C-alpha positions as CSV (number, residue, x, y, z in Angstrom):
1,X,46.3,-6.8,10.2
2,X,42.8,-7.4,8.7
3,X,41.7,-5.7,5.5
4,X,38.2,-5.2,5.1
5,X,36.7,-5.9,1.4
6,X,33.5,-4.1,0.0
7,X,31.3,-6.4,-2.0
8,X,29.7,-4.4,-5.0
9,X,26.0,-3.7,-4.0
10,X,23.1,-6.1,-5.4
11,X,20.6,-3.7,-4.9
12,X,20.3,0.1,-5.6
13,X,19.7,2.7,-2.5
14,X,16.3,1.9,-3.1
15,X,17.1,-1.6,-1.5
16,X,14.8,-3.9,0.5
17,X,13.2,-1.3,2.9
18,X,13.5,2.0,1.1
19,X,12.3,2.7,-2.5
20,X,8.4,2.9,-3.7
21,X,6.1,0.1,-2.5
22,X,2.4,0.1,-3.7
23,X,-0.5,-0.5,-1.4
24,X,-3.4,-1.8,-3.7
25,X,-6.8,-2.5,-2.7
26,X,-8.9,-4.7,-4.9
27,X,-12.7,-4.9,-5.7
28,X,-14.7,-7.6,-4.0
29,X,-18.2,-8.4,-3.6
30,X,-18.8,-7.6,-0.1
31,X,-17.3,-4.2,1.2
32,X,-19.7,-1.2,0.7
33,X,-18.5,2.1,-0.9
34,X,-18.9,3.5,2.8
35,X,-16.6,1.0,4.6
36,X,-14.0,1.1,1.6
37,X,-13.9,5.3,2.0
38,X,-14.3,5.4,5.7
39,X,-11.6,2.5,6.6
40,X,-8.9,4.4,3.9
41,X,-9.4,7.7,5.6
42,X,-8.6,6.0,8.9
43,X,-5.6,4.3,8.1
44,X,-3.8,5.7,5.0
45,X,-2.1,9.1,5.7
46,X,-3.6,11.8,3.6
47,X,-6.5,10.1,2.8
48,X,-9.9,12.0,3.4
49,X,-13.4,10.4,3.4
50,X,-14.1,12.2,0.3
51,X,-10.7,10.8,-1.3
52,X,-11.5,7.5,0.0
53,X,-15.0,7.7,-2.0
54,X,-12.7,8.6,-4.9
55,X,-10.8,5.7,-4.4
56,X,-13.8,3.2,-4.0
57,X,-15.2,4.5,-7.0
58,X,-11.9,4.0,-8.8
59,X,-11.8,0.2,-7.1
60,X,-15.1,-0.3,-8.3
61,X,-14.5,0.6,-12.0
62,X,-11.4,-0.5,-12.4
63,X,-10.7,-3.8,-10.1
64,X,-8.1,-2.2,-7.9
65,X,-6.6,0.8,-7.1
66,X,-3.0,2.2,-5.8
67,X,-3.9,3.9,-2.4
68,X,-0.7,4.4,-1.3
69,X,3.2,3.9,-2.1
70,X,6.0,4.7,-0.1
71,X,8.8,2.9,1.9
72,X,8.4,-0.6,2.9
73,X,7.5,-0.7,6.5
74,X,4.9,2.0,6.3
75,X,3.5,0.3,3.5
76,X,3.5,-3.0,5.1
77,X,1.7,-1.7,8.3
78,X,-1.0,0.1,6.3
79,X,-1.6,-3.1,4.1
80,X,-2.2,-5.3,7.5
81,X,-4.6,-2.4,8.7
82,X,-6.5,-2.3,5.7
83,X,-6.6,-6.1,5.2
84,X,-7.7,-6.3,9.3
85,X,-10.4,-4.0,8.4
86,X,-11.6,-6.4,6.0
87,X,-10.5,-5.0,2.6
88,X,-9.4,-6.9,-0.1
89,X,-5.9,-6.6,-0.8
90,X,-3.3,-7.4,-3.4
91,X,-0.1,-8.4,-2.4
92,X,2.5,-5.4,-1.9
93,X,4.3,-4.3,-5.0
94,X,7.6,-2.7,-5.9
95,X,7.5,0.2,-8.0
């Protein structure tokens, strides 16, 4: 008869795919406020064009903004969509 041995967890319940992952857009010299605002509104759930302009202003004044946080899989999708639209992205961060 075989016995199953349960190994201790090396990560909490918010392991590799769960938990909070941050999608961060960085400031650059080539994207306009309009492009940033409309791109965020197009790809990030819950972001309106008005909120996109708020993020664009924050990015411009502080150098970066966390535009979305949540589980890793959707974070990766939004990160790729924003990058492919020409925004300057920081690496995904856990947090």
